[in-house]
Backbone as CSV, one residue per row, in Angstrom:
resi,resn,N_x,N_y,N_z,CA_x,CA_y,CA_z,C_x,C_y,C_z
1,MET,0.835,-1.197,0.000,0.000,0.000,0.000,0.876,1.256,0.000
2,ALA,1.967,1.234,0.777,2.845,2.406,0.855,3.448,2.712,-0.513
3,ARG,3.826,1.662,-1.269,4.387,1.879,-2.603,3.366,2.500,-3.541
4,LEU,2.134,2.001,-3.472,1.076,2.544,-4.315,0.840,4.011,-3.989
5,VAL,0.792,4.341,-2.702,0.592,5.734,-2.291,1.744,6.595,-2.778
6,ASP,2.990,6.096,-2.658,4.154,6.867,-3.124,4.081,7.115,-4.622
7,TRP,3.760,6.047,-5.385,3.659,6.215,-6.829,2.537,7.178,-7.189
8,LEU,1.342,6.984,-6.581,0.220,7.873,-6.857,0.523,9.299,-6.442
9,GLU,1.227,9.452,-5.316,1.564,10.801,-4.862,2.408,11.530,-5.898
10,SER,3.434,10.856,-6.434,4.277,11.523,-7.431,3.488,11.778,-8.717
11,PHE,2.650,10.816,-9.121,1.841,10.986,-10.326,0.841,12.124,-10.158
12,VAL,0.090,12.084,-9.052,-0.936,13.104,-8.819,-0.298,14.478,-8.611
13,SER,0.811,14.535,-7.895,1.498,15.808,-7.674,1.934,16.434,-8.989
14,SER,2.358,15.597,-9.939,2.779,16.135,-11.231,1.604,16.731,-11.997
15,LEU,0.397,16.214,-11.725,-0.804,16.725,-12.389,-1.518,17.805,-11.578
16,GLY,-1.191,17.918,-10.296,-1.843,18.912,-9.435,-3.296,18.556,-9.174
17,GLY,-4.154,19.557,-9.234,-5.579,19.362,-8.966,-6.234,18.379,-9.919
18,ALA,-5.766,18.345,-11.175,-6.322,17.390,-12.149,-6.055,15.953,-11.701
19,GLY,-4.913,15.722,-11.078,-4.607,14.395,-10.560,-5.539,13.995,-9.437
20,LEU,-5.829,14.946,-8.541,-6.786,14.670,-7.464,-8.170,14.382,-8.040
21,PHE,-8.562,15.150,-9.056,-9.844,14.925,-9.714,-9.904,13.495,-10.253
22,PHE,-8.842,13.074,-10.942,-8.778,11.750,-11.560,-8.880,10.636,-10.516
23,VAL,-8.107,10.735,-9.441,-8.125,9.713,-8.389,-9.492,9.677,-7.708
24,ALA,-10.066,10.846,-7.428,-11.390,10.898,-6.792,-12.451,10.316,-7.723
25,PHE,-12.330,10.592,-9.020,-13.271,10.024,-9.997,-13.209,8.499,-9.972
26,LEU,-11.993,7.961,-10.053,-11.841,6.503,-10.030,-12.386,5.902,-8.739
27,ASP,-12.044,6.522,-7.608,-12.462,5.999,-6.309,-13.982,6.015,-6.154
28,SER,-14.634,6.999,-6.727,-16.086,7.112,-6.570,-16.867,6.374,-7.652
29,SER,-16.168,5.859,-8.665,-16.892,5.156,-9.725,-16.535,3.672,-9.744
30,PHE,-15.532,3.286,-10.490,-15.288,1.871,-10.748,-14.255,1.213,-9.851
31,VAL,-13.293,1.964,-9.357,-12.167,1.401,-8.617,-12.247,1.890,-7.179
32,SER,-12.053,0.998,-6.237,-12.011,1.422,-4.835,-10.561,1.686,-4.448
33,LEU,-10.292,2.916,-4.056,-8.970,3.323,-3.583,-9.150,3.907,-2.183
34,PRO,-9.459,3.074,-1.190,-9.791,3.583,0.128,-8.678,4.440,0.726
35,GLU,-9.045,5.598,1.168,-8.193,6.557,1.873,-7.111,7.194,1.015
36,ILE,-6.832,6.688,-0.178,-5.722,7.225,-0.963,-5.993,8.674,-1.342
37,ASN,-7.206,8.977,-1.775,-7.519,10.349,-2.156,-7.378,11.289,-0.954
38,ASP,-7.810,10.821,0.212,-7.699,11.632,1.424,-6.233,11.922,1.751
39,VAL,-5.410,10.879,1.678,-3.982,11.018,1.980,-3.313,11.949,0.979
40,LEU,-3.622,11.768,-0.310,-3.021,12.618,-1.338,-3.441,14.075,-1.173
41,LEU,-4.696,14.302,-0.863,-5.183,15.657,-0.642,-4.409,16.321,0.492
42,VAL,-4.287,15.637,1.608,-3.582,16.199,2.761,-2.121,16.472,2.411
43,MET,-1.457,15.527,1.744,-0.049,15.718,1.374,0.135,16.929,0.461
44,MET,-0.755,17.083,-0.502,-0.630,18.198,-1.433,-0.913,19.533,-0.749
45,VAL,-1.868,19.544,0.155,-2.172,20.780,0.886,-1.003,21.154,1.796
46,ILE,-0.380,20.162,2.418,0.773,20.445,3.283,1.875,21.125,2.468
47,ARG,2.072,20.687,1.221,3.109,21.276,0.372,2.773,22.691,-0.081
48,ASN,1.463,22.950,-0.286,1.064,24.266,-0.764,-0.285,24.640,-0.158
49,GLU,-0.242,25.227,1.038,-1.463,25.541,1.778,-2.373,26.512,1.035
50,ALA,-1.779,27.405,0.254,-2.578,28.404,-0.454,-3.534,27.769,-1.464
51,LEU,-3.204,26.578,-1.936,-4.048,25.899,-2.921,-5.069,24.946,-2.298
52,MET,-5.229,24.994,-0.973,-6.170,24.094,-0.306,-7.575,24.147,-0.909
53,PRO,-8.170,25.343,-1.116,-9.529,25.345,-1.688,-9.580,24.703,-3.087
54,TYR,-8.541,24.938,-3.879,-8.480,24.346,-5.217,-8.378,22.827,-5.138
55,TYR,-7.471,22.324,-4.314,-7.300,20.880,-4.185,-8.559,20.212,-3.640
56,ALA,-9.143,20.780,-2.594,-10.361,20.203,-2.018,-11.513,20.279,-3.017
57,GLY,-11.588,21.367,-3.763,-12.626,21.502,-4.788,-12.478,20.486,-5.904
58,MET,-11.238,20.236,-6.329,-11.007,19.245,-7.382,-11.314,17.831,-6.891
59,ALA,-10.960,17.529,-5.653,-11.288,16.210,-5.096,-12.807,16.036,-5.006
60,THR,-13.496,17.084,-4.596,-14.958,17.037,-4.500,-15.580,16.865,-5.882
61,ALA,-15.096,17.647,-6.854,-15.638,17.574,-8.214,-15.373,16.203,-8.841
62,GLY,-14.180,15.652,-8.624,-13.871,14.329,-9.161,-14.760,13.254,-8.567
63,SER,-14.985,13.349,-7.257,-15.863,12.388,-6.594,-17.291,12.528,-7.120
64,LEU,-17.737,13.751,-7.308,-19.079,13.994,-7.834,-19.226,13.407,-9.235
65,ALA,-18.222,13.592,-10.084,-18.271,13.050,-11.448,-18.306,11.519,-11.418
66,GLY,-17.493,10.909,-10.559,-17.507,9.453,-10.446,-18.836,8.933,-9.936
67,CYS,-19.400,9.636,-8.975,-20.706,9.236,-8.432,-21.797,9.349,-9.489
68,LEU,-21.694,10.346,-10.365,-22.688,10.480,-11.434,-22.666,9.288,-12.379
69,VAL,-21.489,8.716,-12.595,-21.398,7.519,-13.439,-22.171,6.368,-12.789
70,LEU,-21.936,6.139,-11.485,-22.666,5.068,-10.790,-24.162,5.360,-10.722
71,TYR,-24.524,6.621,-10.500,-25.924,7.026,-10.464,-26.598,6.688,-11.802
72,ALA,-25.915,7.027,-12.914,-26.462,6.744,-14.244,-26.608,5.241,-14.459
73,LEU,-25.634,4.455,-14.005,-25.757,2.994,-14.097,-26.954,2.499,-13.292
74,GLY,-27.166,3.096,-12.127,-28.310,2.719,-11.307,-29.627,2.996,-12.007
75,ARG,-29.699,4.117,-12.698,-30.940,4.462,-13.420,-31.171,3.544,-14.612
76,LYS,-30.101,3.048,-15.218,-30.240,2.201,-16.418,-30.132,0.727,-16.061
77,GLY,-30.893,0.291,-15.084,-30.922,-1.133,-14.768,-29.919,-1.546,-13.714
78,GLY,-29.591,-0.648,-12.837,-28.621,-0.940,-11.798,-29.130,-1.871,-10.724
79,ASP,-30.426,-2.157,-10.731,-30.985,-3.060,-9.727,-30.301,-4.425,-9.796
80,ALA,-30.101,-4.945,-10.998,-29.443,-6.251,-11.161,-27.987,-6.177,-10.699
81,LEU,-27.300,-5.112,-11.070,-25.910,-4.917,-10.638,-25.829,-4.825,-9.121
82,LEU,-26.734,-4.087,-8.540,-26.761,-3.899,-7.092,-26.991,-5.225,-6.379
83,ARG,-27.895,-6.029,-6.882,-28.191,-7.323,-6.259,-27.021,-8.299,-6.387
84,ARG,-26.238,-8.177,-7.463,-25.051,-9.015,-7.612,-23.922,-8.550,-6.701
85,TRP,-23.860,-7.253,-6.472,-22.767,-6.636,-5.732,-22.961,-6.732,-4.222
86,VAL,-24.204,-6.611,-3.766,-24.503,-6.561,-2.329,-25.392,-7.745,-1.961
87,ALA,-25.033,-8.429,-0.876,-25.794,-9.590,-0.409,-27.191,-9.185,0.052
88,GLY,-28.131,-10.136,0.012,-29.543,-9.909,0.326,-29.842,-9.091,1.567
89,PRO,-29.454,-9.543,2.778,-29.813,-8.792,3.982,-29.179,-7.397,4.033
90,ARG,-27.950,-7.286,3.532,-27.298,-5.964,3.522,-28.010,-5.019,2.563
91,LEU,-28.456,-5.554,1.428,-29.173,-4.729,0.458,-30.514,-4.285,1.025
92,GLU,-31.220,-5.197,1.661,-32.511,-4.843,2.257,-32.338,-3.772,3.339
93,SER,-31.292,-3.904,4.129,-31.005,-2.912,5.168,-30.705,-1.556,4.545
94,ALA,-29.899,-1.552,3.489,-29.578,-0.296,2.797,-30.833,0.311,2.186
95,MET,-31.700,-0.511,1.610,-32.953,-0.014,1.018,-33.829,0.643,2.072
96,ARG,-33.930,0.003,3.242,-34.737,0.588,4.325,-34.172,1.935,4.765
97,LEU,-32.848,2.007,4.909,-32.216,3.278,5.283,-32.486,4.340,4.227
98,PHE,-32.374,3.951,2.963,-32.575,4.907,1.891,-34.021,5.392,1.852
99,GLU,-34.965,4.472,2.002,-36.380,4.855,1.990,-36.733,5.735,3.178
100,ARG,-36.114,5.459,4.316,-36.447,6.216,5.526,-35.809,7.602,5.542
101,PHE,-34.537,7.682,5.112,-33.809,8.937,5.265,-33.542,9.673,3.957
102,GLY,-33.806,9.065,2.826,-33.660,9.726,1.537,-32.280,10.311,1.313
103,VAL,-32.224,11.618,1.095,-30.980,12.315,0.771,-29.936,12.151,1.878
104,LEU,-30.359,12.097,3.127,-29.397,11.905,4.219,-28.669,10.568,4.101
105,ALA,-29.324,9.587,3.468,-28.678,8.287,3.264,-27.569,8.381,2.224
106,VAL,-27.471,9.505,1.536,-26.361,9.761,0.614,-25.338,10.670,1.283
107,VAL,-25.809,11.712,1.967,-24.901,12.689,2.590,-24.020,12.025,3.649
108,VAL,-24.620,11.243,4.525,-23.865,10.670,5.647,-22.766,9.720,5.168
109,PRO,-23.048,8.731,4.287,-21.939,7.885,3.822,-20.882,8.664,3.032
110,ALA,-21.287,9.761,2.376,-20.319,10.584,1.644,-19.323,11.239,2.598
111,LEU,-19.755,11.492,3.819,-18.880,12.083,4.838,-17.939,11.065,5.465
112,LEU,-18.407,9.844,5.562,-17.683,8.837,6.333,-16.453,8.313,5.607
113,PRO,-15.412,8.019,6.373,-14.226,7.412,5.760,-14.477,5.936,5.457
114,PRO,-13.631,5.342,4.617,-13.768,3.904,4.359,-13.669,3.128,5.663
115,PRO,-14.358,2.061,5.794,-15.053,1.252,4.795,-16.547,1.518,4.707
116,ALA,-16.997,2.742,4.901,-18.423,3.055,4.784,-18.914,2.660,3.388
117,PRO,-20.091,2.056,3.288,-20.581,1.539,1.999,-21.217,2.625,1.139
118,PHE,-20.442,3.607,0.746,-20.962,4.762,0.017,-21.511,4.395,-1.364
119,LYS,-20.800,3.550,-2.109,-21.206,3.251,-3.486,-22.568,2.576,-3.555
120,VAL,-22.920,1.818,-2.538,-24.238,1.185,-2.497,-25.331,2.254,-2.520
121,PHE,-25.133,3.310,-1.737,-26.146,4.362,-1.668,-26.168,5.214,-2.936
122,VAL,-25.022,5.331,-3.603,-24.987,6.033,-4.887,-25.798,5.248,-5.913
123,LEU,-25.571,3.934,-5.988,-26.356,3.097,-6.914,-27.844,3.121,-6.557
124,LEU,-28.138,3.045,-5.254,-29.536,3.099,-4.823,-30.206,4.402,-5.238
125,SER,-29.451,5.483,-5.243,-30.001,6.772,-5.674,-30.487,6.690,-7.106
126,GLY,-29.707,6.035,-7.958,-30.124,5.868,-9.350,-31.259,4.885,-9.496
127,VAL,-31.171,3.759,-8.791,-32.212,2.733,-8.883,-33.559,3.282,-8.440
128,THR,-33.570,4.047,-7.352,-34.832,4.597,-6.836,-35.227,5.896,-7.526
129,ARG,-34.410,6.321,-8.488,-34.677,7.529,-9.271,-34.795,8.781,-8.403
130,LEU,-33.883,8.889,-7.442,-33.775,10.132,-6.681,-33.507,11.242,-7.690
131,PRO,-34.229,12.365,-7.604,-33.983,13.440,-8.579,-32.496,13.812,-8.617
132,VAL,-31.987,13.980,-9.845,-30.550,14.172,-10.018,-30.042,15.401,-9.273
133,TRP,-30.833,16.470,-9.217,-30.359,17.677,-8.524,-30.215,17.432,-7.027
134,ARG,-31.120,16.639,-6.452,-31.005,16.317,-5.023,-29.788,15.428,-4.774
135,PHE,-29.550,14.498,-5.679,-28.387,13.639,-5.582,-27.103,14.470,-5.656
136,LEU,-27.035,15.387,-6.610,-25.845,16.229,-6.770,-25.585,17.075,-5.522
137,VAL,-26.645,17.629,-4.959,-26.492,18.439,-3.740,-26.000,17.564,-2.587
138,ALA,-26.581,16.385,-2.442,-26.207,15.492,-1.340,-24.739,15.091,-1.420
139,VAL,-24.290,14.669,-2.597,-22.895,14.261,-2.764,-21.968,15.457,-2.589
140,SER,-22.340,16.600,-3.153,-21.498,17.798,-3.030,-21.330,18.218,-1.577
141,VAL,-22.405,18.174,-0.820,-22.324,18.543,0.598,-21.466,17.533,1.356
142,GLY,-21.762,16.256,1.197,-21.022,15.229,1.925,-19.546,15.217,1.598
143,ARG,-19.217,15.138,0.317,-17.812,15.108,-0.073,-17.131,16.453,0.164
144,GLY,-17.859,17.537,-0.050,-17.275,18.858,0.185,-16.874,19.057,1.634
145,VAL,-17.755,18.687,2.552,-17.436,18.808,3.973,-16.228,17.925,4.308
146,ARG,-16.209,16.729,3.767,-15.098,15.811,4.043,-13.768,16.364,3.529
147,TYR,-13.710,16.711,2.251,-12.439,17.125,1.668,-11.990,18.510,2.130
148,PHE,-12.914,19.444,2.261,-12.522,20.765,2.766,-12.131,20.672,4.245
149,GLY,-12.796,19.780,4.989,-12.414,19.556,6.388,-11.020,18.978,6.506
150,GLU,-10.715,17.988,5.654,-9.360,17.417,5.664,-8.328,18.451,5.239
151,GLY,-8.685,19.274,4.261,-7.775,20.340,3.829,-7.511,21.331,4.953
152,ALA,-8.570,21.679,5.689,-8.410,22.604,6.817,-7.532,21.990,7.903
153,LEU,-7.695,20.692,8.158,-6.830,20.016,9.130,-5.377,20.035,8.658
154,ALA,-5.149,19.853,7.360,-3.784,19.869,6.829,-3.160,21.253,6.980
155,VAL,-3.942,22.302,6.760,-3.430,23.665,6.933,-3.118,23.921,8.400
156,ARG,-4.000,23.492,9.263,-3.851,23.767,10.705,-2.739,22.942,11.349
157,TYR,-2.670,21.652,11.012,-1.763,20.757,11.728,-0.572,20.267,10.902
158,GLY,-0.517,20.594,9.624,0.622,20.202,8.804,0.790,18.697,8.726
159,ASP,2.037,18.243,8.932,2.347,16.817,8.812,1.568,15.954,9.808
160,GLN,1.165,16.529,10.912,0.424,15.762,11.917,-1.018,15.493,11.493
161,ALA,-1.471,16.158,10.426,-2.863,16.000,9.991,-3.178,14.557,9.612
162,LEU,-2.258,13.885,8.916,-2.508,12.492,8.531,-2.663,11.597,9.748
163,GLU,-1.787,11.779,10.726,-1.884,10.988,11.954,-3.182,11.310,12.688
164,LEU,-3.536,12.585,12.708,-4.773,13.021,13.367,-5.990,12.383,12.700
165,ILE,-6.011,12.386,11.366,-7.136,11.816,10.630,-7.222,10.308,10.869
166,ARG,-6.075,9.636,10.825,-6.083,8.178,11.034,-6.469,7.807,12.461
167,ALA,-5.941,8.554,13.426,-6.184,8.213,14.831,-7.572,8.627,15.301
168,HIS,-8.038,9.772,14.815,-9.300,10.311,15.322,-10.361,10.457,14.243
169,GLY,-10.148,9.810,13.096,-11.106,9.910,11.998,-12.530,9.568,12.396
170,PRO,-12.755,8.424,13.069,-14.125,8.094,13.469,-14.741,9.132,14.418
171,ALA,-13.944,9.662,15.336,-14.468,10.669,16.268,-14.810,11.962,15.528
172,ILE,-13.923,12.373,14.622,-14.186,13.581,13.830,-15.432,13.379,12.986
173,THR,-15.550,12.217,12.370,-16.726,11.896,11.567,-17.981,11.920,12.427
174,GLY,-17.888,11.365,13.629,-19.033,11.375,14.541,-19.490,12.776,14.884
175,VAL,-18.548,13.669,15.121,-18.895,15.066,15.442,-19.569,15.723,14.240
176,VAL,-18.987,15.531,13.046,-19.582,16.111,11.838,-20.966,15.529,11.603
177,LEU,-21.096,14.218,11.781,-22.384,13.555,11.615,-23.415,14.103,12.601
178,ALA,-23.005,14.288,13.846,-23.916,14.846,14.854,-24.353,16.257,14.466
179,LEU,-23.433,17.052,13.943,-23.781,18.410,13.503,-24.769,18.377,12.345
180,VAL,-24.572,17.442,11.404,-25.503,17.314,10.275,-26.885,16.919,10.784
181,VAL,-26.939,15.935,11.671,-28.227,15.486,12.213,-28.914,16.620,12.971
182,LEU,-28.151,17.347,13.789,-28.725,18.484,14.516,-29.251,19.540,13.557
183,GLY,-28.501,19.776,12.479,-28.954,20.746,11.478,-30.253,20.319,10.812
184,VAL,-30.350,19.054,10.469,-31.564,18.542,9.828,-32.742,18.609,10.796
185,VAL,-32.527,18.155,12.021,-33.599,18.200,13.027,-34.022,19.640,13.275
186,GLY,-33.047,20.534,13.402,-33.358,21.946,13.595,-34.147,22.510,12.423
187,GLY,-33.761,22.126,11.208,-34.475,22.574,10.019,-35.910,22.071,9.986
188,LEU,-36.106,20.812,10.393,-37.463,20.257,10.430,-38.326,20.992,11.453
189,PHE,-37.768,21.253,12.643,-38.521,22.003,13.652,-38.827,23.410,13.180
190,TRP,-37.867,24.035,12.530,-38.074,25.395,12.025,-39.174,25.421,10.976
191,ARG,-39.161,24.409,10.086,-40.177,24.342,9.042,-41.567,24.129,9.639
192,ARG,-41.652,23.251,10.659,-42.948,23.016,11.327,-43.428,24.253,12.060
193,ALA,-42.497,24.969,12.676,-42.873,26.182,13.416,-43.416,27.246,12.455
194,ARG,-42.824,27.337,11.288,-43.309,28.301,10.284,-44.667,27.917,9.742
195,ALA,-44.911,26.593,9.646,-46.204,26.134,9.097,-47.278,26.346,10.147
């Protein structure tokens, strides 16, 4: 894994933001590259903090483009692909989560680090014909918060950011997840109060 990261780091660094876009696209579509995009983003931001918004934006855009490919596959008969890819009880559980929480079932896995089953929910979005604009917003918010958050950690903590993310990633994710849930609950109460 270390060799792959070293090779990808030199390759992606030579391409800059376009390299991050490419890796994020692959990771979010056909190839699983767990944590590599996160590590590369942090390394590149450490080298050039001024480009953090650009790097995080390119990683977000690449992930969004890759997710759109899976979403389109889901709309064009992805049910069969999904059933081959995910075992029965896990698929039923994912379907229940998706039906119950809708867009949040896309936003939350988009925030979570691997091994969160994000691609399942992307395919489910297409299979259930979630409106494309809602899907785009959900992925953009989830991945944007993740990548811009990692970029901010890299600016703040430098080389220690990778260790911080690896050691406290689940806790950081939990805090972000709690904030998202509080925001949604607050929004629902606000909407009811206005009605």
